[in-house]
C-alpha positions in Angstrom: 133.3 72.0 114.8 133.2 75.0 117.2 131.7 77.2 114.5 129.0 74.7 113.8 128.2 74.4 117.6 128.2 78.2 117.9 125.8 78.5 114.9 123.5 75.9 116.4 123.6 77.6 119.8 122.8 81.0 118.1 119.9 79.5 116.2 118.5 77.9 119.3 118.6 81.3 121.1 116.8 83.0 118.2 114.1 80.3 118.3 113.7 80.7 122.0 113.4 84.5 121.6 110.8 83.9 118.8 108.8 81.6 121.1 108.9 84.1 123.9 107.7 87.0 121.6 105.0 84.9 120.0 103.7 84.0 123.5 103.4 87.8 124.2 101.3 88.5 121.1 98.0 90.0 122.0 95.4 91.5 119.8 92.4 93.7 120.7 89.4 94.4 118.5 86.4 96.6 119.1 82.9 96.2 117.6 81.1 99.1 116.1 80.3 101.9 118.6 82.7 100.2 121.1 79.8 98.1 122.5 82.2 95.1 122.7 86.0 95.0 123.0 87.8 91.6 122.9 91.4 90.8 123.5 93.0 87.5 122.5 96.4 86.0 123.0 98.6 84.1 120.5 96.7 80.9 121.0 93.4 82.7 120.1 92.1 82.5 123.7 90.1 85.4 125.0 92.1 87.2 127.7 89.8 90.2 128.1 86.2 90.9 127.2 84.5 94.3 127.8 80.9 95.0 127.1 79.8 98.6 127.5 76.5 99.7 128.9 75.4 100.5 125.3 74.6 96.8 125.0 71.2 97.5 126.6 70.0 98.7 123.2 70.7 95.3 121.6 68.8 92.0 121.6 70.6 89.1 123.2 71.2 87.4 119.9 72.7 90.5 118.4 75.0 91.0 121.3 76.3 87.4 121.3 76.9 87.7 117.5 78.8 90.9 118.0 81.0 89.3 120.7 81.8 86.3 118.4 82.4 88.4 115.3 84.7 90.7 117.2 86.6 87.8 118.7 87.1 86.2 115.3 88.3 89.5 113.9 90.9 89.7 116.7 91.9 86.1 116.1 92.4 86.7 112.4 94.9 89.5 113.1 97.1 87.1 115.2 98.6 85.7 112.0 100.0 89.1 111.0 101.6 89.6 114.4 103.1 86.1 114.5 104.4 86.5 110.9 106.1 89.8 111.9 107.8 88.3 115.0 109.0 85.2 113.1 110.3 87.2 110.1 112.3 89.5 112.5 113.7 86.6 114.7 114.1 83.6 112.5 113.4 85.0 109.0 116.3 83.2 107.5 114.4 79.9 108.0 111.8 80.7 105.3 110.2 77.3 105.3 109.6 77.3 109.1 108.2 80.8 108.9 105.8 79.8 106.0 104.7 76.7 107.8 103.9 78.4 111.1 102.2 81.4 109.4 100.1 79.0 107.2 99.0 77.1 110.3 97.9 80.3 112.0 96.1 81.4 108.8 94.2 78.1 108.7 93.4 78.2 112.4 92.3 81.8 112.3 90.9 82.7 108.9 89.5 86.1 107.9 85.9 86.3 109.3 82.9 87.1 107.2 82.1 90.9 107.0 80.0 92.1 109.9 76.4 92.6 108.9 75.2 96.1 109.1 72.9 96.8 112.0 69.4 97.9 110.9 68.7 101.5 111.9 65.2 100.6 113.0 63.6 102.9 110.4 62.7 101.6 107.0 61.8 104.1 104.4 60.1 103.0 101.3 59.6 105.2 98.2 56.0 106.3 97.6 54.9 108.2 94.6 51.7 110.0 94.0 50.0 110.4 90.6 50.6 108.4 87.4 53.9 106.7 87.2 55.2 105.8 83.7 54.9 102.1 83.0 58.0 100.0 82.9 58.9 96.3 83.3 58.6 96.5 87.1 55.7 95.5 89.2 52.3 96.8 88.3 51.3 100.2 89.6 48.0 101.2 91.0 46.2 103.7 88.9 43.9 106.3 90.5 40.4 106.5 89.3 39.0 109.7 88.0 36.8 111.5 90.5 33.1 111.8 89.6 32.0 115.3 88.7 30.9 117.2 91.8 27.2 117.8 92.1 26.3 121.3 93.3 22.8 120.1 94.0 23.3 118.0 97.1 20.9 117.3 99.9 22.9 119.1 102.5 21.6 122.6 101.7 24.9 124.3 101.9 28.1 124.8 99.9 30.2 121.8 99.3 32.8 121.0 102.0 35.5 119.7 99.7 36.2 121.5 96.5 
């Protein structure tokens, strides 16, 4: 009976240690160019938000999207930290570890990839001259120039030759 009571006491202490460590889990993520940095705790709550002065180059909608995307990336990393703590402290209880980790995974799924920010410069290909025909969109053909008339009304040499 004493061994059973000691085993129960030891298991309770490991679960208390696990709870304390999980409560200390904190994850920080930064957006591209460090414009936004977000820290979340084990519950997914934002505990710190830093927006650099570089944000002045962004539209309001882009900045708010960046904050939310960075927050979701940080939240999605909580699961890995909690799994590591649980495996280390109560890993012999595989069912509890799997249940808790799955609940975190459902609560904080992997976010969608962050869209690339446009560079503000769009370069389109432009070709001069005849382009071989293909199945693509129709191309504009240049018209032949009319022959140049040396006998013009200007009385001087042609300007464009």
